[in-house]
PyMOL Python script that loads the backbone (N, CA, C, O; Angstrom):
from pymol import cmd

cmd.read_pdbstr("""\
ATOM      1  N   MET A   1      49.506  70.910  86.577  1.00  0.00           N
ATOM      2  CA  MET A   1      50.892  71.094  86.260  1.00  0.00           C
ATOM      3  C   MET A   1      51.532  71.963  87.344  1.00  0.00           C
ATOM      4  O   MET A   1      51.068  73.071  87.610  1.00  0.00           O
ATOM      5  N   SER A   2      52.601  71.456  87.969  1.00  0.00           N
ATOM      6  CA  SER A   2      53.263  72.230  89.016  1.00  0.00           C
ATOM      7  C   SER A   2      54.412  73.035  88.426  1.00  0.00           C
ATOM      8  O   SER A   2      55.024  72.656  87.428  1.00  0.00           O
ATOM      9  N   GLN A   3      54.672  74.124  89.059  1.00  0.00           N
ATOM     10  CA  GLN A   3      55.720  75.014  88.584  1.00  0.00           C
ATOM     11  C   GLN A   3      56.787  75.125  89.671  1.00  0.00           C
ATOM     12  O   GLN A   3      56.469  75.293  90.848  1.00  0.00           O
ATOM     13  N   THR A   4      58.045  75.031  89.271  1.00  0.00           N
ATOM     14  CA  THR A   4      59.143  75.161  90.216  1.00  0.00           C
ATOM     15  C   THR A   4      59.509  76.627  90.340  1.00  0.00           C
ATOM     16  O   THR A   4      59.706  77.327  89.347  1.00  0.00           O
ATOM     17  N   VAL A   5      59.594  77.072  91.574  1.00  0.00           N
ATOM     18  CA  VAL A   5      59.942  78.461  91.832  1.00  0.00           C
ATOM     19  C   VAL A   5      61.292  78.485  92.538  1.00  0.00           C
ATOM     20  O   VAL A   5      61.489  77.815  93.551  1.00  0.00           O
ATOM     21  N   SER A   6      62.203  79.255  91.998  1.00  0.00           N
ATOM     22  CA  SER A   6      63.516  79.394  92.628  1.00  0.00           C
ATOM     23  C   SER A   6      63.397  80.329  93.813  1.00  0.00           C
ATOM     24  O   SER A   6      62.746  81.370  93.728  1.00  0.00           O
ATOM     25  N   PRO A   7      64.029  79.959  94.925  1.00  0.00           N
ATOM     26  CA  PRO A   7      63.970  80.865  96.075  1.00  0.00           C
ATOM     27  C   PRO A   7      64.705  82.165  95.763  1.00  0.00           C
ATOM     28  O   PRO A   7      65.790  82.157  95.180  1.00  0.00           O
ATOM     29  N   THR A   8      64.110  83.252  96.151  1.00  0.00           N
ATOM     30  CA  THR A   8      64.710  84.565  95.936  1.00  0.00           C
ATOM     31  C   THR A   8      65.228  85.066  97.274  1.00  0.00           C
ATOM     32  O   THR A   8      64.485  85.098  98.255  1.00  0.00           O
ATOM     33  N   PRO A   9      66.503  85.460  97.323  1.00  0.00           N
ATOM     34  CA  PRO A   9      67.021  85.950  98.599  1.00  0.00           C
ATOM     35  C   PRO A   9      66.327  87.240  99.012  1.00  0.00           C
ATOM     36  O   PRO A   9      65.868  88.011  98.169  1.00  0.00           O
ATOM     37  N   ALA A  10      66.256  87.461 100.306  1.00  0.00           N
ATOM     38  CA  ALA A  10      65.675  88.696 100.820  1.00  0.00           C
ATOM     39  C   ALA A  10      66.489  89.876 100.299  1.00  0.00           C
ATOM     40  O   ALA A  10      67.687  89.735 100.054  1.00  0.00           O
ATOM     41  N   PRO A  11      65.857  91.038 100.124  1.00  0.00           N
ATOM     42  CA  PRO A  11      66.552  92.195  99.559  1.00  0.00           C
ATOM     43  C   PRO A  11      67.802  92.611 100.339  1.00  0.00           C
ATOM     44  O   PRO A  11      68.742  93.147  99.752  1.00  0.00           O
ATOM     45  N   ASP A  12      67.825  92.368 101.659  1.00  0.00           N
ATOM     46  CA  ASP A  12      68.982  92.779 102.451  1.00  0.00           C
ATOM     47  C   ASP A  12      70.037  91.685 102.587  1.00  0.00           C
ATOM     48  O   ASP A  12      71.019  91.860 103.309  1.00  0.00           O
ATOM     49  N   THR A  13      69.846  90.555 101.898  1.00  0.00           N
ATOM     50  CA  THR A  13      70.815  89.467 101.940  1.00  0.00           C
ATOM     51  C   THR A  13      71.956  89.774 100.977  1.00  0.00           C
ATOM     52  O   THR A  13      71.716  89.972  99.786  1.00  0.00           O
ATOM     53  N   PRO A  14      73.196  89.819 101.471  1.00  0.00           N
ATOM     54  CA  PRO A  14      74.322  90.136 100.587  1.00  0.00           C
ATOM     55  C   PRO A  14      74.645  88.974  99.658  1.00  0.00           C
ATOM     56  O   PRO A  14      74.342  87.820  99.960  1.00  0.00           O
ATOM     57  N   ASP A  15      75.254  89.286  98.541  1.00  0.00           N
ATOM     58  CA  ASP A  15      75.707  88.258  97.606  1.00  0.00           C
ATOM     59  C   ASP A  15      77.083  87.800  98.074  1.00  0.00           C
ATOM     60  O   ASP A  15      78.051  88.556  98.001  1.00  0.00           O
ATOM     61  N   LEU A  16      77.168  86.572  98.550  1.00  0.00           N
ATOM     62  CA  LEU A  16      78.423  86.046  99.077  1.00  0.00           C
ATOM     63  C   LEU A  16      79.192  85.236  98.039  1.00  0.00           C
ATOM     64  O   LEU A  16      80.161  84.557  98.376  1.00  0.00           O
ATOM     65  N   THR A  17      78.764  85.304  96.771  1.00  0.00           N
ATOM     66  CA  THR A  17      79.434  84.581  95.698  1.00  0.00           C
ATOM     67  C   THR A  17      80.902  84.998  95.628  1.00  0.00           C
ATOM     68  O   THR A  17      81.212  86.188  95.576  1.00  0.00           O
ATOM     69  N   GLY A  18      81.784  84.031  95.625  1.00  0.00           N
ATOM     70  CA  GLY A  18      83.214  84.307  95.532  1.00  0.00           C
ATOM     71  C   GLY A  18      83.872  84.665  96.854  1.00  0.00           C
ATOM     72  O   GLY A  18      85.082  84.882  96.911  1.00  0.00           O
ATOM     73  N   LEU A  19      83.075  84.726  97.920  1.00  0.00           N
ATOM     74  CA  LEU A  19      83.632  85.048  99.230  1.00  0.00           C
ATOM     75  C   LEU A  19      83.859  83.771 100.035  1.00  0.00           C
ATOM     76  O   LEU A  19      83.163  82.773  99.852  1.00  0.00           O
ATOM     77  N   THR A  20      84.835  83.822 100.917  1.00  0.00           N
ATOM     78  CA  THR A  20      85.200  82.675 101.739  1.00  0.00           C
ATOM     79  C   THR A  20      85.079  83.066 103.205  1.00  0.00           C
ATOM     80  O   THR A  20      85.587  84.113 103.607  1.00  0.00           O
ATOM     81  N   PRO A  21      84.409  82.235 104.018  1.00  0.00           N
ATOM     82  CA  PRO A  21      84.419  82.529 105.452  1.00  0.00           C
ATOM     83  C   PRO A  21      85.873  82.539 105.940  1.00  0.00           C
ATOM     84  O   PRO A  21      86.674  81.697 105.533  1.00  0.00           O
ATOM     85  N   MET A  22      86.201  83.470 106.790  1.00  0.00           N
ATOM     86  CA  MET A  22      87.588  83.668 107.203  1.00  0.00           C
ATOM     87  C   MET A  22      88.223  82.390 107.753  1.00  0.00           C
ATOM     88  O   MET A  22      89.413  82.157 107.544  1.00  0.00           O
ATOM     89  N   HIS A  23      87.447  81.563 108.452  1.00  0.00           N
ATOM     90  CA  HIS A  23      88.014  80.344 109.037  1.00  0.00           C
ATOM     91  C   HIS A  23      88.353  79.284 107.983  1.00  0.00           C
ATOM     92  O   HIS A  23      88.996  78.283 108.300  1.00  0.00           O
ATOM     93  N   GLN A  24      87.925  79.497 106.724  1.00  0.00           N
ATOM     94  CA  GLN A  24      88.212  78.540 105.657  1.00  0.00           C
ATOM     95  C   GLN A  24      89.343  79.000 104.732  1.00  0.00           C
ATOM     96  O   GLN A  24      89.646  78.323 103.750  1.00  0.00           O
ATOM     97  N   LEU A  25      89.959  80.120 105.029  1.00  0.00           N
ATOM     98  CA  LEU A  25      91.102  80.558 104.231  1.00  0.00           C
ATOM     99  C   LEU A  25      92.244  79.565 104.406  1.00  0.00           C
ATOM    100  O   LEU A  25      92.312  78.848 105.404  1.00  0.00           O
ATOM    101  N   LYS A  26      93.128  79.533 103.433  1.00  0.00           N
ATOM    102  CA  LYS A  26      94.299  78.664 103.514  1.00  0.00           C
ATOM    103  C   LYS A  26      95.404  79.391 104.275  1.00  0.00           C
ATOM    104  O   LYS A  26      95.474  80.620 104.273  1.00  0.00           O
ATOM    105  N   THR A  27      96.259  78.614 104.920  1.00  0.00           N
ATOM    106  CA  THR A  27      97.373  79.190 105.661  1.00  0.00           C
ATOM    107  C   THR A  27      98.207  80.094 104.755  1.00  0.00           C
ATOM    108  O   THR A  27      98.564  79.711 103.642  1.00  0.00           O
ATOM    109  N   HIS A  28      98.510  81.280 105.235  1.00  0.00           N
ATOM    110  CA  HIS A  28      99.283  82.334 104.564  1.00  0.00           C
ATOM    111  C   HIS A  28      98.514  83.021 103.434  1.00  0.00           C
ATOM    112  O   HIS A  28      99.074  83.866 102.737  1.00  0.00           O
ATOM    113  N   GLN A  29      97.249  82.673 103.246  1.00  0.00           N
ATOM    114  CA  GLN A  29      96.450  83.323 102.211  1.00  0.00           C
ATOM    115  C   GLN A  29      96.085  84.740 102.657  1.00  0.00           C
ATOM    116  O   GLN A  29      95.746  84.975 103.817  1.00  0.00           O
ATOM    117  N   VAL A  30      96.161  85.666 101.718  1.00  0.00           N
ATOM    118  CA  VAL A  30      95.788  87.062 101.960  1.00  0.00           C
ATOM    119  C   VAL A  30      94.394  87.268 101.386  1.00  0.00           C
ATOM    120  O   VAL A  30      94.085  86.781 100.299  1.00  0.00           O
ATOM    121  N   ALA A  31      93.555  87.988 102.117  1.00  0.00           N
ATOM    122  CA  ALA A  31      92.187  88.226 101.659  1.00  0.00           C
ATOM    123  C   ALA A  31      91.725  89.599 102.132  1.00  0.00           C
ATOM    124  O   ALA A  31      92.250  90.156 103.097  1.00  0.00           O
ATOM    125  N   GLU A  32      90.731  90.128 101.428  1.00  0.00           N
ATOM    126  CA  GLU A  32      90.126  91.405 101.812  1.00  0.00           C
ATOM    127  C   GLU A  32      88.748  91.131 102.386  1.00  0.00           C
ATOM    128  O   GLU A  32      87.935  90.446 101.766  1.00  0.00           O
ATOM    129  N   ILE A  33      88.488  91.662 103.562  1.00  0.00           N
ATOM    130  CA  ILE A  33      87.201  91.455 104.215  1.00  0.00           C
ATOM    131  C   ILE A  33      86.131  92.224 103.455  1.00  0.00           C
ATOM    132  O   ILE A  33      86.270  93.417 103.187  1.00  0.00           O
ATOM    133  N   LYS A  34      85.056  91.511 103.114  1.00  0.00           N
ATOM    134  CA  LYS A  34      83.974  92.109 102.329  1.00  0.00           C
ATOM    135  C   LYS A  34      82.668  92.238 103.111  1.00  0.00           C
ATOM    136  O   LYS A  34      81.871  93.136 102.839  1.00  0.00           O
ATOM    137  N   TYR A  35      82.441  91.340 104.085  1.00  0.00           N
ATOM    138  CA  TYR A  35      81.151  91.342 104.779  1.00  0.00           C
ATOM    139  C   TYR A  35      81.312  90.689 106.144  1.00  0.00           C
ATOM    140  O   TYR A  35      82.013  89.687 106.282  1.00  0.00           O
ATOM    141  N   VAL A  36      80.660  91.259 107.149  1.00  0.00           N
ATOM    142  CA  VAL A  36      80.650  90.680 108.493  1.00  0.00           C
ATOM    143  C   VAL A  36      79.198  90.470 108.888  1.00  0.00           C
ATOM    144  O   VAL A  36      78.422  91.423 108.947  1.00  0.00           O
ATOM    145  N   ASP A  37      78.831  89.225 109.158  1.00  0.00           N
ATOM    146  CA  ASP A  37      77.466  88.854 109.533  1.00  0.00           C
ATOM    147  C   ASP A  37      77.466  88.490 111.017  1.00  0.00           C
ATOM    148  O   ASP A  37      77.508  87.315 111.380  1.00  0.00           O
ATOM    149  N   ALA A  38      77.419  89.512 111.861  1.00  0.00           N
ATOM    150  CA  ALA A  38      77.528  89.278 113.296  1.00  0.00           C
ATOM    151  C   ALA A  38      76.681  90.294 114.053  1.00  0.00           C
ATOM    152  O   ALA A  38      76.177  91.264 113.486  1.00  0.00           O
ATOM    153  N   SER A  39      76.543  90.039 115.343  1.00  0.00           N
ATOM    154  CA  SER A  39      75.795  90.965 116.197  1.00  0.00           C
ATOM    155  C   SER A  39      76.567  92.279 116.334  1.00  0.00           C
ATOM    156  O   SER A  39      77.756  92.356 116.022  1.00  0.00           O
ATOM    157  N   HIS A  40      75.876  93.289 116.798  1.00  0.00           N
ATOM    158  CA  HIS A  40      76.504  94.601 116.999  1.00  0.00           C
ATOM    159  C   HIS A  40      77.720  94.476 117.923  1.00  0.00           C
ATOM    160  O   HIS A  40      78.770  95.057 117.646  1.00  0.00           O
ATOM    161  N   ASP A  41      77.582  93.725 119.011  1.00  0.00           N
ATOM    162  CA  ASP A  41      78.690  93.554 119.959  1.00  0.00           C
ATOM    163  C   ASP A  41      79.878  92.850 119.323  1.00  0.00           C
ATOM    164  O   ASP A  41      81.024  93.243 119.542  1.00  0.00           O
ATOM    165  N   ASP A  42      79.610  91.804 118.531  1.00  0.00           N
ATOM    166  CA  ASP A  42      80.700  91.076 117.873  1.00  0.00           C
ATOM    167  C   ASP A  42      81.379  91.936 116.811  1.00  0.00           C
ATOM    168  O   ASP A  42      82.598  91.877 116.651  1.00  0.00           O
ATOM    169  N   ILE A  43      80.591  92.738 116.083  1.00  0.00           N
ATOM    170  CA  ILE A  43      81.181  93.640 115.087  1.00  0.00           C
ATOM    171  C   ILE A  43      82.088  94.648 115.789  1.00  0.00           C
ATOM    172  O   ILE A  43      83.182  94.938 115.304  1.00  0.00           O
ATOM    173  N   ALA A  44      81.646  95.181 116.918  1.00  0.00           N
ATOM    174  CA  ALA A  44      82.465  96.131 117.678  1.00  0.00           C
ATOM    175  C   ALA A  44      83.748  95.458 118.162  1.00  0.00           C
ATOM    176  O   ALA A  44      84.820  96.062 118.117  1.00  0.00           O
ATOM    177  N   ARG A  45      83.645  94.219 118.620  1.00  0.00           N
ATOM    178  CA  ARG A  45      84.822  93.472 119.086  1.00  0.00           C
ATOM    179  C   ARG A  45      85.810  93.274 117.939  1.00  0.00           C
ATOM    180  O   ARG A  45      87.012  93.479 118.106  1.00  0.00           O
ATOM    181  N   LEU A  46      85.297  92.873 116.772  1.00  0.00           N
ATOM    182  CA  LEU A  46      86.160  92.666 115.606  1.00  0.00           C
ATOM    183  C   LEU A  46      86.816  93.977 115.171  1.00  0.00           C
ATOM    184  O   LEU A  46      88.009  94.005 114.870  1.00  0.00           O
ATOM    185  N   LYS A  47      86.040  95.058 115.137  1.00  0.00           N
ATOM    186  CA  LYS A  47      86.592  96.364 114.746  1.00  0.00           C
ATOM    187  C   LYS A  47      87.702  96.798 115.698  1.00  0.00           C
ATOM    188  O   LYS A  47      88.692  97.393 115.272  1.00  0.00           O
ATOM    189  N   SER A  48      87.537  96.502 116.983  1.00  0.00           N
ATOM    190  CA  SER A  48      88.571  96.889 117.953  1.00  0.00           C
ATOM    191  C   SER A  48      89.882  96.151 117.695  1.00  0.00           C
ATOM    192  O   SER A  48      90.943  96.592 118.138  1.00  0.00           O
ATOM    193  N   MET A  49      89.810  95.029 116.981  1.00  0.00           N
ATOM    194  CA  MET A  49      91.011  94.264 116.616  1.00  0.00           C
ATOM    195  C   MET A  49      91.505  94.624 115.217  1.00  0.00           C
ATOM    196  O   MET A  49      92.498  94.073 114.742  1.00  0.00           O
ATOM    197  N   GLY A  50      90.801  95.559 114.556  1.00  0.00           N
ATOM    198  CA  GLY A  50      91.206  95.976 113.211  1.00  0.00           C
ATOM    199  C   GLY A  50      90.547  95.192 112.100  1.00  0.00           C
ATOM    200  O   GLY A  50      90.889  95.368 110.931  1.00  0.00           O
ATOM    201  N   ILE A  51      89.603  94.326 112.449  1.00  0.00           N
ATOM    202  CA  ILE A  51      88.928  93.501 111.443  1.00  0.00           C
ATOM    203  C   ILE A  51      87.631  94.188 111.050  1.00  0.00           C
ATOM    204  O   ILE A  51      86.665  94.211 111.812  1.00  0.00           O
ATOM    205  N   CYS A  52      87.627  94.753 109.834  1.00  0.00           N
ATOM    206  CA  CYS A  52      86.453  95.463 109.342  1.00  0.00           C
ATOM    207  C   CYS A  52      86.424  95.384 107.817  1.00  0.00           C
ATOM    208  O   CYS A  52      87.408  95.008 107.180  1.00  0.00           O
ATOM    209  N   GLN A  53      85.293  95.739 107.258  1.00  0.00           N
ATOM    210  CA  GLN A  53      85.113  95.687 105.809  1.00  0.00           C
ATOM    211  C   GLN A  53      86.185  96.519 105.108  1.00  0.00           C
ATOM    212  O   GLN A  53      86.460  97.656 105.491  1.00  0.00           O
ATOM    213  N   GLY A  54      86.785  95.924 104.070  1.00  0.00           N
ATOM    214  CA  GLY A  54      87.814  96.607 103.300  1.00  0.00           C
ATOM    215  C   GLY A  54      89.234  96.337 103.774  1.00  0.00           C
ATOM    216  O   GLY A  54      90.190  96.660 103.069  1.00  0.00           O
ATOM    217  N   ARG A  55      89.386  95.752 104.953  1.00  0.00           N
ATOM    218  CA  ARG A  55      90.709  95.492 105.527  1.00  0.00           C
ATOM    219  C   ARG A  55      91.311  94.225 104.925  1.00  0.00           C
ATOM    220  O   ARG A  55      90.610  93.235 104.716  1.00  0.00           O
ATOM    221  N   ARG A  56      92.594  94.261 104.652  1.00  0.00           N
ATOM    222  CA  ARG A  56      93.310  93.061 104.199  1.00  0.00           C
ATOM    223  C   ARG A  56      93.858  92.327 105.411  1.00  0.00           C
ATOM    224  O   ARG A  56      94.416  92.929 106.329  1.00  0.00           O
ATOM    225  N   ILE A  57      93.687  91.020 105.391  1.00  0.00           N
ATOM    226  CA  ILE A  57      94.178  90.176 106.480  1.00  0.00           C
ATOM    227  C   ILE A  57      94.940  89.007 105.868  1.00  0.00           C
ATOM    228  O   ILE A  57      94.792  88.709 104.683  1.00  0.00           O
ATOM    229  N   GLN A  58      95.750  88.354 106.681  1.00  0.00           N
ATOM    230  CA  GLN A  58      96.444  87.143 106.242  1.00  0.00           C
ATOM    231  C   GLN A  58      96.269  86.095 107.323  1.00  0.00           C
ATOM    232  O   GLN A  58      96.503  86.364 108.501  1.00  0.00           O
ATOM    233  N   LEU A  59      95.857  84.893 106.921  1.00  0.00           N
ATOM    234  CA  LEU A  59      95.736  83.795 107.871  1.00  0.00           C
ATOM    235  C   LEU A  59      97.126  83.226 108.111  1.00  0.00           C
ATOM    236  O   LEU A  59      97.762  82.714 107.189  1.00  0.00           O
ATOM    237  N   ILE A  60      97.592  83.314 109.338  1.00  0.00           N
ATOM    238  CA  ILE A  60      98.906  82.788 109.709  1.00  0.00           C
ATOM    239  C   ILE A  60      98.780  81.340 110.165  1.00  0.00           C
ATOM    240  O   ILE A  60      99.586  80.488 109.789  1.00  0.00           O
ATOM    241  N   GLN A  61      97.755  81.066 110.984  1.00  0.00           N
ATOM    242  CA  GLN A  61      97.565  79.711 111.509  1.00  0.00           C
ATOM    243  C   GLN A  61      96.084  79.437 111.699  1.00  0.00           C
ATOM    244  O   GLN A  61      95.370  80.223 112.321  1.00  0.00           O
ATOM    245  N   ALA A  62      95.628  78.308 111.158  1.00  0.00           N
ATOM    246  CA  ALA A  62      94.231  77.896 111.322  1.00  0.00           C
ATOM    247  C   ALA A  62      94.056  77.282 112.711  1.00  0.00           C
ATOM    248  O   ALA A  62      95.031  76.930 113.374  1.00  0.00           O
ATOM    249  N   GLY A  63      92.815  77.162 113.134  1.00  0.00           N
ATOM    250  CA  GLY A  63      92.518  76.537 114.422  1.00  0.00           C
ATOM    251  C   GLY A  63      91.576  77.406 115.223  1.00  0.00           C
ATOM    252  O   GLY A  63      90.888  78.269 114.678  1.00  0.00           O
ATOM    253  N   ASP A  64      91.552  77.173 116.511  1.00  0.00           N
ATOM    254  CA  ASP A  64      90.715  77.965 117.402  1.00  0.00           C
ATOM    255  C   ASP A  64      91.540  78.328 118.631  1.00  0.00           C
ATOM    256  O   ASP A  64      91.683  77.511 119.541  1.00  0.00           O
ATOM    257  N   PRO A  65      92.076  79.521 118.671  1.00  0.00           N
ATOM    258  CA  PRO A  65      91.790  80.652 117.795  1.00  0.00           C
ATOM    259  C   PRO A  65      92.601  80.622 116.502  1.00  0.00           C
ATOM    260  O   PRO A  65      93.643  79.971 116.418  1.00  0.00           O
ATOM    261  N   LEU A  66      92.101  81.339 115.497  1.00  0.00           N
ATOM    262  CA  LEU A  66      92.866  81.572 114.273  1.00  0.00           C
ATOM    263  C   LEU A  66      93.897  82.642 114.601  1.00  0.00           C
ATOM    264  O   LEU A  66      93.634  83.544 115.397  1.00  0.00           O
ATOM    265  N   ILE A  67      95.055  82.542 113.993  1.00  0.00           N
ATOM    266  CA  ILE A  67      96.056  83.597 114.135  1.00  0.00           C
ATOM    267  C   ILE A  67      96.078  84.344 112.808  1.00  0.00           C
ATOM    268  O   ILE A  67      96.343  83.762 111.756  1.00  0.00           O
ATOM    269  N   LEU A  68      95.797  85.638 112.874  1.00  0.00           N
ATOM    270  CA  LEU A  68      95.732  86.482 111.683  1.00  0.00           C
ATOM    271  C   LEU A  68      96.776  87.581 111.763  1.00  0.00           C
ATOM    272  O   LEU A  68      97.183  87.999 112.847  1.00  0.00           O
ATOM    273  N   LYS A  69      97.197  88.034 110.609  1.00  0.00           N
ATOM    274  CA  LYS A  69      98.031  89.228 110.530  1.00  0.00           C
ATOM    275  C   LYS A  69      97.127  90.341 110.024  1.00  0.00           C
ATOM    276  O   LYS A  69      96.601  90.274 108.913  1.00  0.00           O
ATOM    277  N   VAL A  70      96.953  91.363 110.850  1.00  0.00           N
ATOM    278  CA  VAL A  70      96.088  92.497 110.529  1.00  0.00           C
ATOM    279  C   VAL A  70      96.902  93.771 110.749  1.00  0.00           C
ATOM    280  O   VAL A  70      97.356  94.034 111.863  1.00  0.00           O
ATOM    281  N   VAL A  71      97.086  94.551 109.706  1.00  0.00           N
ATOM    282  CA  VAL A  71      97.853  95.792 109.770  1.00  0.00           C
ATOM    283  C   VAL A  71      99.227  95.536 110.415  1.00  0.00           C
ATOM    284  O   VAL A  71      99.689  96.319 111.246  1.00  0.00           O
ATOM    285  N   GLY A  72      99.864  94.436 110.021  1.00  0.00           N
ATOM    286  CA  GLY A  72     101.207  94.134 110.494  1.00  0.00           C
ATOM    287  C   GLY A  72     101.302  93.529 111.882  1.00  0.00           C
ATOM    288  O   GLY A  72     102.405  93.280 112.368  1.00  0.00           O
ATOM    289  N   VAL A  73     100.167  93.286 112.532  1.00  0.00           N
ATOM    290  CA  VAL A  73     100.149  92.745 113.888  1.00  0.00           C
ATOM    291  C   VAL A  73      99.444  91.391 113.882  1.00  0.00           C
ATOM    292  O   VAL A  73      98.436  91.209 113.200  1.00  0.00           O
ATOM    293  N   ARG A  74      99.984  90.446 114.648  1.00  0.00           N
ATOM    294  CA  ARG A  74      99.332  89.133 114.767  1.00  0.00           C
ATOM    295  C   ARG A  74      98.310  89.177 115.892  1.00  0.00           C
ATOM    296  O   ARG A  74      98.592  89.649 116.994  1.00  0.00           O
ATOM    297  N   ILE A  75      97.109  88.672 115.592  1.00  0.00           N
ATOM    298  CA  ILE A  75      96.051  88.620 116.601  1.00  0.00           C
ATOM    299  C   ILE A  75      95.390  87.253 116.560  1.00  0.00           C
ATOM    300  O   ILE A  75      95.465  86.546 115.556  1.00  0.00           O
ATOM    301  N   GLY A  76      94.743  86.887 117.656  1.00  0.00           N
ATOM    302  CA  GLY A  76      93.975  85.649 117.721  1.00  0.00           C
ATOM    303  C   GLY A  76      92.493  85.965 117.645  1.00  0.00           C
ATOM    304  O   GLY A  76      92.010  86.882 118.309  1.00  0.00           O
ATOM    305  N   VAL A  77      91.773  85.199 116.830  1.00  0.00           N
ATOM    306  CA  VAL A  77      90.329  85.384 116.671  1.00  0.00           C
ATOM    307  C   VAL A  77      89.663  84.026 116.855  1.00  0.00           C
ATOM    308  O   VAL A  77      90.089  83.037 116.258  1.00  0.00           O
ATOM    309  N   SER A  78      88.629  83.975 117.674  1.00  0.00           N
ATOM    310  CA  SER A  78      87.933  82.706 117.897  1.00  0.00           C
ATOM    311  C   SER A  78      87.317  82.198 116.596  1.00  0.00           C
ATOM    312  O   SER A  78      86.936  82.984 115.728  1.00  0.00           O
ATOM    313  N   ALA A  79      87.225  80.889 116.475  1.00  0.00           N
ATOM    314  CA  ALA A  79      86.606  80.286 115.293  1.00  0.00           C
ATOM    315  C   ALA A  79      85.149  80.739 115.183  1.00  0.00           C
ATOM    316  O   ALA A  79      84.637  80.915 114.077  1.00  0.00           O
ATOM    317  N   ARG A  80      84.483  80.928 116.322  1.00  0.00           N
ATOM    318  CA  ARG A  80      83.082  81.369 116.315  1.00  0.00           C
ATOM    319  C   ARG A  80      82.949  82.709 115.596  1.00  0.00           C
ATOM    320  O   ARG A  80      82.051  82.881 114.772  1.00  0.00           O
ATOM    321  N   LEU A  81      83.827  83.649 115.897  1.00  0.00           N
ATOM    322  CA  LEU A  81      83.777  84.952 115.227  1.00  0.00           C
ATOM    323  C   LEU A  81      84.240  84.855 113.783  1.00  0.00           C
ATOM    324  O   LEU A  81      83.668  85.492 112.898  1.00  0.00           O
ATOM    325  N   ALA A  82      85.276  84.060 113.545  1.00  0.00           N
ATOM    326  CA  ALA A  82      85.839  83.944 112.191  1.00  0.00           C
ATOM    327  C   ALA A  82      84.816  83.399 111.197  1.00  0.00           C
ATOM    328  O   ALA A  82      84.871  83.727 110.012  1.00  0.00           O
ATOM    329  N   LYS A  83      83.889  82.577 111.665  1.00  0.00           N
ATOM    330  CA  LYS A  83      82.860  82.010 110.779  1.00  0.00           C
ATOM    331  C   LYS A  83      81.875  83.069 110.301  1.00  0.00           C
ATOM    332  O   LYS A  83      81.138  82.836 109.342  1.00  0.00           O
ATOM    333  N   ARG A  84      81.851  84.227 110.953  1.00  0.00           N
ATOM    334  CA  ARG A  84      80.904  85.295 110.620  1.00  0.00           C
ATOM    335  C   ARG A  84      81.507  86.343 109.686  1.00  0.00           C
ATOM    336  O   ARG A  84      80.824  87.279 109.270  1.00  0.00           O
ATOM    337  N   VAL A  85      82.803  86.179 109.357  1.00  0.00           N
ATOM    338  CA  VAL A  85      83.518  87.156 108.532  1.00  0.00           C
ATOM    339  C   VAL A  85      83.785  86.547 107.163  1.00  0.00           C
ATOM    340  O   VAL A  85      84.373  85.471 107.059  1.00  0.00           O
ATOM    341  N   TYR A  86      83.350  87.243 106.109  1.00  0.00           N
ATOM    342  CA  TYR A  86      83.513  86.748 104.737  1.00  0.00           C
ATOM    343  C   TYR A  86      84.530  87.617 104.013  1.00  0.00           C
ATOM    344  O   TYR A  86      84.464  88.846 104.047  1.00  0.00           O
ATOM    345  N   ALA A  87      85.477  86.943 103.355  1.00  0.00           N
ATOM    346  CA  ALA A  87      86.565  87.664 102.699  1.00  0.00           C
ATOM    347  C   ALA A  87      86.751  87.167 101.274  1.00  0.00           C
ATOM    348  O   ALA A  87      86.378  86.046 100.930  1.00  0.00           O
ATOM    349  N   GLU A  88      87.334  88.029 100.462  1.00  0.00           N
ATOM    350  CA  GLU A  88      87.661  87.672  99.084  1.00  0.00           C
ATOM    351  C   GLU A  88      89.166  87.443  99.008  1.00  0.00           C
ATOM    352  O   GLU A  88      89.947  88.378  99.183  1.00  0.00           O
ATOM    353  N   PRO A  89      89.576  86.196  98.748  1.00  0.00           N
ATOM    354  CA  PRO A  89      91.014  85.943  98.592  1.00  0.00           C
ATOM    355  C   PRO A  89      91.570  86.835  97.489  1.00  0.00           C
ATOM    356  O   PRO A  89      90.997  86.909  96.402  1.00  0.00           O
ATOM    357  N   CYS A  90      92.670  87.506  97.760  1.00  0.00           N
ATOM    358  CA  CYS A  90      93.216  88.505  96.829  1.00  0.00           C
ATOM    359  C   CYS A  90      93.636  87.915  95.496  1.00  0.00           C
ATOM    360  O   CYS A  90      93.322  88.477  94.447  1.00  0.00           O
ATOM    361  N   CYS A  91      94.331  86.807  95.516  1.00  0.00           N
ATOM    362  CA  CYS A  91      94.872  86.247  94.271  1.00  0.00           C
ATOM    363  C   CYS A  91      93.802  85.619  93.387  1.00  0.00           C
ATOM    364  O   CYS A  91      94.009  85.489  92.180  1.00  0.00           O
ATOM    365  N   SER A  92      92.669  85.227  93.952  1.00  0.00           N
ATOM    366  CA  SER A  92      91.654  84.533  93.154  1.00  0.00           C
ATOM    367  C   SER A  92      90.940  85.457  92.177  1.00  0.00           C
ATOM    368  O   SER A  92      90.372  84.989  91.191  1.00  0.00           O
ATOM    369  N   SER A  93      90.961  86.764  92.436  1.00  0.00           N
ATOM    370  CA  SER A  93      90.249  87.694  91.554  1.00  0.00           C
ATOM    371  C   SER A  93      91.216  88.537  90.730  1.00  0.00           C
ATOM    372  O   SER A  93      90.831  89.552  90.150  1.00  0.00           O
ATOM    373  N   GLY A  94      92.468  88.109  90.684  1.00  0.00           N
ATOM    374  CA  GLY A  94      93.446  88.835  89.894  1.00  0.00           C
ATOM    375  C   GLY A  94      94.069  90.019  90.613  1.00  0.00           C
ATOM    376  O   GLY A  94      94.890  90.733  90.037  1.00  0.00           O
ATOM    377  N   LYS A  95      93.686  90.234  91.866  1.00  0.00           N
ATOM    378  CA  LYS A  95      94.274  91.325  92.636  1.00  0.00           C
ATOM    379  C   LYS A  95      95.680  90.929  93.066  1.00  0.00           C
ATOM    380  O   LYS A  95      95.986  89.747  93.218  1.00  0.00           O
ATOM    381  N   LYS A  96      96.522  91.925  93.259  1.00  0.00           N
ATOM    382  CA  LYS A  96      97.857  91.665  93.794  1.00  0.00           C
ATOM    383  C   LYS A  96      97.743  91.280  95.256  1.00  0.00           C
ATOM    384  O   LYS A  96      96.929  91.837  95.993  1.00  0.00           O
ATOM    385  N   CYS A  97      98.552  90.335  95.668  1.00  0.00           N
ATOM    386  CA  CYS A  97      98.552  89.936  97.088  1.00  0.00           C
ATOM    387  C   CYS A  97      99.590  90.703  97.870  1.00  0.00           C
ATOM    388  O   CYS A  97      99.731  90.498  99.076  1.00  0.00           O
TER     389      CYS A  97
END
""", "prot")
cmd.dss("prot")
cmd.show_as("cartoon", "prot")
cmd.util.cbc("prot")
cmd.orient("prot")
């Protein structure tokens, strides 16, 4: 008799349930950044643009680069980097946008 075993995530794997990769946000959607899965250099690059955990962003235009509104300023972020940033859309969890 064989037994099915569910894969268990590694202890350091974050729970991404309810989070959306930044490049998949809808145009004009506001979201709060919850997790960045990138190299040290890419995290530093994102932080220098104001993109960090806890920050609210708004997707202005999809594409490559994405155009985001961060702290009242529009910036361009490559799709490669945007795929590594996970955010929680504000309105989906009952938060004010």
